[in-house]
N, C-alpha and C positions, 0 to 999 in steps of 0.2 A: 504494500500499500505506499502511496506517495504522501508522506505527512503534510507537504507543502498545501495540498489542495482543500485543508481545513478553513473554513470561515472563522471559527471559534474554537479556542481552544480554553479548557477550565482545569486548573490544577492548583487549586489552593494548598497551603501548608496543612498537615494534620492537625499540629496544635503549636500554636503562638501564644503564648501566656498573655493573658490580658487582651488579645486582640481576635483569635480565630480558634474555634472549637468545631472541628469538622461535622462531627455529629450533629450539632447545633446550626452549624451556618451552612452548610451544603445545600440543605434545603430551601434556606432564604435565596440563595443565586439561582437555584433552579426555578424557583417560581417568576423569576425576572428574566426569563430567556428571551421572552419575545420582546422585550425591549432592546435588546442586543443582538437577535438573530435576524437574517433577510430571509425573504421566501427562497426555498430550495437550497438554504444553507446547509452545511455538514457542520457538526458537532462533534467535539473528542473531549470526553469527559475521563479525567484522571482521578485516581484515588491511591493514596500509599499509606492507607491505615489497616495495620496487621488484623486489628479487632473488628474491622468493618469488612464484610465480603461483598461481591460484585452485585448480589441482590440488593444491598442498600442502595447503590445506583438504580439498579432497574426499578424496584419497587417505588423509590422518589420519581422517578421519571415517569412511570405509569400514573401515578397519582397527581404530582404537581406540573408535568408537561406531556399530556397526552396525545398532545398532536405531533409528536416526535417519535419517527418510527426507529427501532432499532435495527441497525445494521450488521455491526461486527463488532468481535473484541480482538484487541491486538494483544496477541501472547507475549509475555516475556521471553526472551532467549533462554534455550534449553539449559544452560548453567543454572537457571535460576527454578528450575522444576519442583526441588523440595521445598519451595516455599509456595506452592500453589494454593491461591485464593488468600495467601496472606501478605504476597508483596503486592507491587504496582497493579491495579487494575484500570485496562484502558478501554472503555465502551465507546463506539461509535454510532451517532446518529443522524437522521436526515431530517429536516424539517419538510 
C-alpha cells in the first residue's frame, strides 16, 4: 500500500500526562472526523496502546463515524509477530 495516498492520518500519543489519554480522547477525535475529511477521502488510524485492541478502533468507528467504510489493516512487519494485537494497530477507512 502506498502510504502517501492518505488524506488524513491520525496517530495521537497513547498517554501524555495532563494532555492526552488515548482511551478518553480518541473517541473525541473520531466524533469530529467530518470536520477534517473531504468526500472520498482515505483515513489511516494508528493506535499503539498495548491494552487496547483493534476492536477499540473498529467499535468506535462503527458508533461515532458510521459513514466510514473499513478498507484494510496494515500489519506490522513479521519481526513484531509476537506482539500480535498488542503493538501498533493501523486501520484504513474510506469516506
